[in-house]
C-alpha positions in Angstrom: -0.7 17.3 27.3 0.2 17.3 23.5 0.1 17.9 20.3 -0.1 15.8 18.0 -0.8 14.8 14.4 -1.6 11.3 13.0 -0.7 11.3 8.9 -1.5 7.8 8.1 -4.5 6.7 5.1 -5.9 3.8 7.2 -8.5 4.6 9.4 -7.8 1.3 11.6 -4.3 1.7 12.0 -5.3 5.6 12.7 -8.0 4.5 15.5 -5.2 2.2 17.4 -2.5 5.0 17.6 -5.5 7.8 18.6 -6.1 5.1 21.6 -2.3 5.0 22.2 -2.4 8.8 22.7 -5.1 8.8 24.6 -4.0 6.4 27.3 -0.7 6.7 27.7 -0.6 10.3 27.6 -3.6 12.2 29.0 -5.7 15.2 27.7 -3.5 15.0 24.2 -5.2 17.3 21.7 -4.5 14.9 18.6 -5.7 15.8 14.8 -5.4 13.7 11.8 -5.1 13.1 7.9 -5.2 10.5 5.5 -2.7 12.1 3.2 -0.2 14.5 2.5 -0.8 17.5 1.5 -3.6 17.9 4.7 -0.5 16.6 6.9 1.4 19.7 4.9 -1.4 22.1 5.2 -2.2 21.1 8.8 1.2 21.1 10.0 1.4 25.4 8.7 -1.4 25.7 10.2 -0.7 25.2 13.9 3.0 25.5 13.9 2.6 24.6 18.1 2.4 20.4 17.2 4.4 18.6 19.6 4.8 15.5 16.6 4.2 14.3 13.9 3.1 10.7 13.4 4.4 10.1 9.8 3.1 6.9 7.3 6.1 6.3 4.4 3.2 4.8 2.4 0.0 7.2 2.6 -1.3 8.8 -0.8 1.2 12.4 -1.7 4.4 10.3 0.1 6.4 9.1 -2.8 8.4 7.4 -0.5 11.1 9.3 2.1 10.2 12.0 -0.4 7.2 12.8 1.2 9.5 13.1 4.7 11.5 16.4 3.1 9.0 18.1 2.2 7.6 17.8 5.6 10.5 18.2 7.1 11.5 21.6 4.3 8.2 23.4 5.3 8.1 22.9 8.5 11.5 21.9 10.2 11.1 22.6 13.6 8.4 20.3 14.3 9.3 16.5 14.8 8.6 13.6 12.7 8.6 10.0 14.0 8.3 7.3 11.1 4.9 5.1 11.8 5.2 2.6 8.8 5.4 -1.3 8.2 8.7 -1.2 6.6 11.4 -2.9 8.3 14.2 -2.6 6.0 17.1 -1.0 7.3 18.7 0.9 5.6 15.1 2.9 4.6 15.5 3.4 8.6 19.0 4.2 8.4 17.6 7.2 5.4 14.8 8.1 7.0 16.8 9.5 10.5 19.1 10.8 8.0 17.0 12.9 6.2 15.7 14.0 9.3 12.9 11.4 11.7 13.3 11.6 15.4 12.3 7.6 15.0 10.9 4.6 13.6 8.7 2.4 14.7 6.9 0.1 13.2 3.5 -0.9 13.1 3.9 -4.4 14.1 5.0 -3.2 17.5 3.0 -3.4 20.5 0.9 -1.3 22.6 3.1 -1.4 25.3 6.2 -0.8 23.3 4.8 1.9 20.9 3.9 4.1 23.9 7.4 4.0 25.6 8.8 4.8 22.2 6.3 8.0 22.0 7.2 8.9 25.4 11.2 9.0 24.7 11.0 11.2 21.6 9.0 13.4 23.6 11.5 13.8 25.4 13.6 14.7 23.3 15.3 11.1 22.3 15.4 9.2 19.2 14.6 5.8 19.4 14.6 2.9 17.0 13.4 -0.5 17.6 15.5 -2.8 18.7 14.9 -5.7 17.2 16.4 -3.5 13.7 19.1 -2.6 15.9 19.8 -6.3 16.2 18.8 -7.3 12.2 22.3 -5.9 10.7 24.7 -8.5 13.6 21.9 -12.2 12.1 21.7 -11.0 8.9 25.6 -12.7 8.0 24.9 -11.9 4.2 24.3 -7.8 4.4 26.9 -6.2 1.4 30.6 -4.9 3.1 28.6 -1.8 1.9 25.3 -1.6 4.1 25.9 0.6 7.6 29.7 -0.1 7.7 31.0 0.8 11.3 33.4 3.5 13.3 37.0 3.5 12.1 38.8 1.8 15.1 41.0 4.7 15.3 37.8 6.6 16.1 36.9 4.5 18.6 39.8 4.8 19.8 38.6 8.2 21.1 36.3 7.2 23.0 36.9 6.6 26.8 35.1 3.6 28.5 32.6 5.5 30.0 31.5 6.6 26.8 32.1 3.3 25.0 29.6 1.8 28.0 27.2 4.2 27.3 27.6 3.5 23.3 27.7 0.1 24.3 23.8 0.3 26.0 22.7 2.7 23.1 23.4 -0.3 20.7 20.6 -2.1 22.4 18.2 0.3 22.1 18.4 1.6 26.0 16.6 5.3 26.5 18.8 7.6 28.5 17.0 7.2 31.9 18.1 2.9 31.0 21.1 3.0 30.6 21.9 5.6 33.6 20.0 3.0 36.0 22.3 0.3 34.3 25.7 2.7 34.8 24.9 4.1 37.8 25.3 7.6 37.2 23.2 9.9 36.6 21.0 10.7 33.7 22.5 14.3 32.8 25.6 12.5 32.6 24.5 9.8 30.2 23.8 12.5 28.1 26.9 14.7 28.3 28.3 11.5 27.1 26.2 11.0 24.1 26.6 14.0 23.1 31.0 14.0 23.2 30.3 10.3 21.8 28.3 11.4 18.6 31.1 14.4 18.3 33.2 11.9 18.1 32.4 9.8 16.2 31.1 12.6 13.7 27.8 11.7 13.5 24.3 13.8 13.6 22.6 12.1 15.4 22.2 8.8 18.2 20.7 6.7 15.3 23.6 6.9 12.9 25.8 6.3 15.9 23.3 2.7 16.8 23.4 2.0 12.9 26.6 2.2 12.1 27.6 0.7 15.6 25.6 -2.9 15.5 28.7 -4.5 14.5 31.4 -2.9 16.5 33.2 -6.0 19.0 33.0 -3.9 22.5 34.7 -6.1 24.8 38.1 -5.8 22.6 38.1 -2.3 23.3 37.4 -1.9 26.3 39.5 -4.8 27.6 42.7 -2.3 26.2 
């Protein structure tokens, strides 16, 4: 059972998300609001919230400023952005400003349920299609999402490189553990070491900056 706030100004979408939570997480307490001021008031009244699902474009948000305000007022409550926006730079900025995930409104129902599950389990979620955007966009500016310096990547062990490669495919710790045939606790330890060695604050920053890496060349060393 979880306590979740849906903050979105579209009634039909709030209803859809409510249904996703009710079906995927039975017994959860779900609250709804349609603007930032109400969301701020509810978070102050309910500091035991497990998650806030936040729309970027509802009244009062002013883009990412609303996320910053919400994080400043309630820094202990995880916030995930749920938006029709799919610009990779906005996704990266949202994570930089404290969101623990980014779910696109076009996500299939099952993918949305799994995304919420990963976030409630303490993971950061980013849609695989956004992760792949960088690879398919041959005309992106060179300063967009720069890759890590070679010396940082060379500091990673072979197993850490394998874990980072699976991370860039959007896999959760559980999926990585299954694929690499190691314990999930071992994956968590590798992820912590990767973030420390690459000097990034969270999983998504690592994923976004690692999108163009040729892992084969590093794994062949």
